[in-house]
C-alpha positions in Angstrom: 32.6 3.0 -2.8 31.9 4.8 -6.3 34.1 8.2 -6.3 31.7 11.3 -5.9 28.5 10.2 -6.7 25.6 12.8 -6.9 22.1 12.2 -4.7 19.2 14.0 -6.3 16.1 14.1 -3.5 12.7 15.1 -3.1 12.0 17.4 0.3 8.8 18.7 1.3 8.7 21.9 1.3 5.2 23.0 2.4 2.3 21.1 4.3 0.0 20.1 1.6 -3.5 22.1 2.0 -6.1 19.6 -0.3 -4.3 17.9 -2.7 -0.4 18.4 -2.7 1.4 20.6 -6.1 4.7 20.7 -7.3 5.4 23.5 -5.3 4.6 21.3 -2.0 8.3 19.7 -3.2 11.9 20.9 -3.8 14.4 19.2 -5.5 18.0 18.7 -4.1 20.9 17.3 -4.9 23.9 16.6 -2.6 27.3 14.4 -2.6 27.0 11.0 -0.9 28.8 11.2 2.4 31.6 8.6 3.2 30.3 5.0 4.8 31.0 4.5 8.6 31.7 1.3 10.3 28.3 -0.3 9.9 26.7 1.7 7.3 25.1 0.3 4.2 25.1 2.5 0.6 21.4 2.0 -1.3 21.1 2.4 -4.9 17.4 3.4 -5.5 15.7 1.1 -8.0 11.7 1.5 -7.3 9.3 3.2 -5.2 6.7 2.4 -3.6 3.6 5.1 -4.0 0.6 5.1 -1.3 -1.9 6.2 -0.2 -0.6 6.9 3.0 2.2 9.3 2.2 -0.4 11.7 2.3 -1.0 11.5 6.2 2.3 11.4 6.4 2.6 15.1 4.6 0.2 16.1 7.8 1.4 17.7 10.8 0.0 15.9 14.3 0.3 12.6 16.5 -0.4 9.6 14.0 0.5 5.9 14.1 4.1 7.1 12.6 6.0 10.4 12.8 4.9 13.3 10.3 7.9 13.9 7.6 9.9 17.4 8.3 9.8 20.2 6.5 12.8 20.2 4.7 13.4 16.1 4.7 13.3 13.9 2.3 9.8 12.6 1.4 9.4 8.8 3.3 9.2 6.3 0.7 9.6 2.4 1.2 11.6 1.3 -1.7 13.7 -1.4 -3.4 17.2 -1.3 -4.5 20.7 -2.7 -4.8 23.7 -2.6 -2.0 26.3 -0.5 -4.0 28.9 0.1 -1.0 28.9 -1.6 2.5 31.0 -1.1 5.7 28.3 -4.2 7.6 29.3 -8.1 7.4 25.0 -8.2 7.2 25.1 -6.9 3.6 27.0 -7.5 0.7 27.5 -5.0 -2.7 25.2 -6.8 -5.2 22.7 -7.6 -2.4 18.7 -6.5 -3.5 17.4 -5.0 -0.6 13.7 -3.5 0.7 13.8 -0.7 3.0 13.0 2.8 4.2 15.2 4.5 1.0 12.8 8.1 1.0 13.0 9.5 -2.7 16.3 10.0 -3.6 18.6 8.2 -6.2 21.3 7.1 -3.2 20.4 6.3 0.3 23.0 5.8 3.3 21.5 3.5 6.0 23.4 4.4 9.2 24.8 1.3 11.0 22.3 3.1 14.2 19.4 3.3 11.7 19.4 -0.1 10.0 16.7 -1.5 11.7 14.3 1.6 12.1 15.1 1.2 7.7 13.2 -2.0 8.0 15.7 -3.0 5.9 15.9 -6.7 4.6 17.9 -8.8 1.5 14.9 -9.6 -1.1 15.1 -13.1 -3.6 14.6 -12.2 -6.7 13.9 -15.7 -7.1 10.6 -15.2 -5.3 9.2 -12.3 -7.2 10.6 -9.2 -9.6 11.3 -5.9 -8.1 8.0 -4.3 -8.2 6.3 -7.8 -6.9 8.7 -6.8 -3.9 6.5 -3.8 -3.9 3.4 -5.1 -4.3 2.0 -8.7 -3.1 5.4 -9.5 -1.6 6.1 -6.0 0.1 4.1 -3.5 2.3 0.8 -4.0 0.5 0.5 -7.5 0.1 1.8 -8.1 4.2 -1.1 -5.1 4.9 -3.6 -7.5 2.7 -2.7 -10.5 4.1 -2.6 -9.8 8.2 -6.1 -7.4 7.7 -7.5 -9.7 6.2 -6.0 -13.2 8.4 -5.7 -11.4 11.8 -8.4 -9.0 11.8 -10.7 -9.5 9.2 -10.5 -14.2 10.2 -12.6 -15.2 7.1 -14.2 -18.7 7.0 -14.7 -20.3 4.2 -18.6 -20.0 2.2 -18.3 -16.2 3.7 -18.8 -13.1 1.8 -16.2 -10.6 1.6 -16.3 -7.1 -0.1 -13.0 -5.0 -0.5 -12.7 -1.3 -1.9 -10.0 -0.2 -3.8 -10.2 -3.5 -5.3 -7.8 -2.9 -8.3 -5.6 -1.3 -6.2 -1.9 -2.6 -4.4 -3.7 -3.9 -0.7 -7.3 -4.7 -3.1 -6.0 -7.0 -5.8 -4.3 -9.3 -3.0 -7.2 -8.8 -0.2 -9.5 -10.2 -2.7 -7.0 -12.9 -4.3 -6.7 -14.9 -0.9 -9.9 -14.7 0.0 -11.7 -16.4 -3.2 -8.4 -18.9 -2.5 -9.6 -19.8 1.3 -12.9 -20.1 -0.5 -15.2 -16.6 0.5 -17.1 -14.9 -2.2 -15.4 -12.1 -3.2 -17.4 -8.9 -4.7 -14.7 -5.7 -5.0 -15.5 -2.1 -5.4 -13.3 -0.1 -7.8 -13.4 2.8 -10.1 -14.4 2.2 -14.1 -15.9 -0.4 -15.8 -12.6 -1.9 -17.4 -11.0 -2.0 -13.5 -14.0 -3.8 -12.6 -13.9 -6.1 -15.5 -9.8 -7.2 -15.2 -10.8 -7.8 -11.3 -13.4 -10.4 -12.3 -12.2 -11.7 -15.3 -7.9 -11.7 -14.4 -8.0 -11.9 -10.3 -11.2 -13.9 -10.1 -13.6 -11.7 -8.2 -17.1 -13.2 -7.9 -18.3 -10.0 -9.3 -16.9 -5.9 -8.8 -19.1 -2.9 -8.0 -18.1 0.4 -10.2 -18.5 3.4 -8.1 -18.3 5.6 -10.9 -21.5 4.5 -11.8 -23.3 5.5 -8.6 -24.5 1.6 -8.2 -22.5 0.8 -4.9 -25.9 0.7 -3.1 -27.7 -1.6 -5.8 -24.3 -3.1 -6.3 -24.6 -4.5 -2.9 -27.7 -5.3 -2.9 -27.7 -7.8 -6.0 -23.8 -9.7 -5.9 -23.9 -9.9 -1.5 -27.8 -11.4 -1.3 -26.7 -12.7 1.9 -24.9 -9.7 3.3 -21.6 -9.2 4.0 -19.3 -11.2 6.8 -15.7 -9.2 5.8 -15.3 -5.7 4.8 -12.3 -4.3 4.1 -12.3 -0.6 3.8 -9.6 1.2 2.0 -11.9 4.1 1.3 -14.1 5.3 4.2 -16.2 8.1 3.4 -20.2 6.8 1.7 -18.6 3.5 0.1 -17.9 2.6 4.3 -21.6 3.8 5.5 -23.0 1.9 2.2 -21.7 -1.2 3.2 -22.3 -0.7 6.6 -26.0 -1.1 5.8 -25.1 -4.7 4.8 -23.3 -6.4 7.5 -24.5 -9.5 9.2 -24.1 -10.5 12.6 -20.4 -10.8 14.0 -19.5 -9.0 10.6 -15.9 -7.6 10.5 -14.5 -4.9 9.7 -10.8 -4.0 8.7 -10.3 0.2 8.4 -7.2 0.1 5.9 -7.6 3.4 4.3 -9.7 6.4 3.7 -8.5 7.5 0.7 -11.7 9.3 -0.1 -10.4 11.8 3.0 -7.2 12.1 2.6 -7.4 14.8 1.3 -10.3 17.2 2.6 -9.7 20.6 3.6 -12.8 20.1 6.2 -12.9 17.7 8.6 -12.7 13.6 7.9 -16.2 12.3 7.4 -16.6 9.7 10.0 -19.6 7.0 9.7 -22.8 8.0 10.0 -24.2 4.2 10.4 -22.0 2.9 13.0 -24.9 2.3 15.1 -25.1 -1.0 12.5 -22.5 -2.4 14.4 -23.9 -2.5 17.4 -27.2 -4.0 16.2 -25.4 -6.5 14.5 -22.9 -7.2 17.4 -19.8 -6.6 14.7 -16.7 -5.3 15.0 -14.5 -2.4 13.4 -10.8 -2.8 13.7 -7.6 -0.8 12.4 -5.0 -2.4 11.0 -1.2 -1.1 10.5 1.5 -3.2 9.0 4.2 -2.3 10.9 2.6 -4.0 13.9 3.5 -7.3 11.7 6.9 -6.5 10.9 8.7 -10.0 12.9 5.6 -11.6 10.9 6.2 -10.7 7.4 8.8 -13.9 6.1 5.6 -15.8 7.1 3.3 -14.2 4.5 6.0 -13.6 2.3 6.5 -17.4 1.8 2.7 -17.7 1.6 2.1 -15.2 -1.3 5.1 -16.1 -2.9 3.7 -20.0 -3.0 0.5 -18.5 -5.0 2.5 -16.5 -7.4 5.0 -19.3 -8.1 1.8 -21.7 -8.8 -0.3 -19.3 -10.7 -3.3 -19.2 -7.8 -2.2 -15.3 -7.5 -1.3 -12.0 -10.1 0.2 -9.0 -9.1 -0.2 -6.3 -11.8 1.9 -3.2 -11.3 1.8 0.3 -12.9 5.0 1.7 -13.1 5.8 5.7 -13.8 9.5 6.5 -14.7 11.5 9.4 -12.8 12.3 10.9 -10.0 11.1 14.0 -11.5 7.7 12.9 -12.4 7.1 12.4 -8.3 4.5 15.2 -8.0 2.4 14.2 -10.3 2.8 10.1 -10.1 1.5 10.3 -6.7 -1.5 12.4 -7.5 -2.5 9.4 -9.5 -3.3 8.0 -6.1 -5.9 9.9 -5.6 -7.9 10.7 -8.8 -8.2 6.7 -9.0 -5.4 6.7 -12.8 -3.4 4.3 -11.2 -4.3 0.1 -12.1 -2.7 -1.4 -10.1 0.3 -0.9 -7.4 1.7 2.2 -7.9 5.5 2.0 -8.9 8.2 4.9 -9.2 10.9 3.4 -11.3 14.1 5.6 -10.2 16.8 3.2 -12.1 17.0 0.2 -14.0 
């Protein structure tokens, strides 16, 4: 192992109330310990910044245990193996794993499975694409759309957060499958990009307050599939436009994550009853054993030019607190990624 490596880390110092601030984090450094048998040491190159991270900071029962006070903040990332006592990984391998917000991640043999570590093939995509279309957002989009949404050619799909990591993949795959695709995004430039670059049929600017009118205009035959990344008022509005047997995929609710009041649930849920529709949640970790299937398909779309992958890269571990906030004020354009090392 390289001599006397120092690992800089970002740890959760307090449970945020509302939007997290720099005061909710502590910046620490410590020597990287010696490897034991079966251990792997990964140098972090890029980290995925995701809306779900806000939920991981809260105390309480969820699909995954909260990050403990004083623990390194949880994050998925792409890195390179710099030392290994495990025959499955050699120095130089590029890997995707739960690395945490830190420069180095020593993964003990007994924790390898839990870290989700797997080798990535740089020939299939760039490191940032492995955190976007070929990573957790792409897997979320693919399995949420295919398994829960069950799209059929000719159906109308609406996706919120259309210019974000999950939304861009949902819409592009749905177009490939022959759906009419309408996005919802914040700001004219994002909406223009979603239509012009990604090939969506239309995109509604929620910041212009035009969601209700936009859905009437662009979904004249109603909505068959709604992939929801935002929750709140937009979910309520889409529920007024759904068709019989519609499928609503609940992926996220970014409009609610920093609430200091209780989460606002759907007021128009009786539309599910009237239209015999279905609303179902998607947690990507449930599909881990099928990731290779999705990666192969999505990498094929990237290679053939049928799909694009846009990342918004922020540089430097020390910028993490401010970079994370870009997700919640709509500043990020594409998949938000933190570059820790080159």
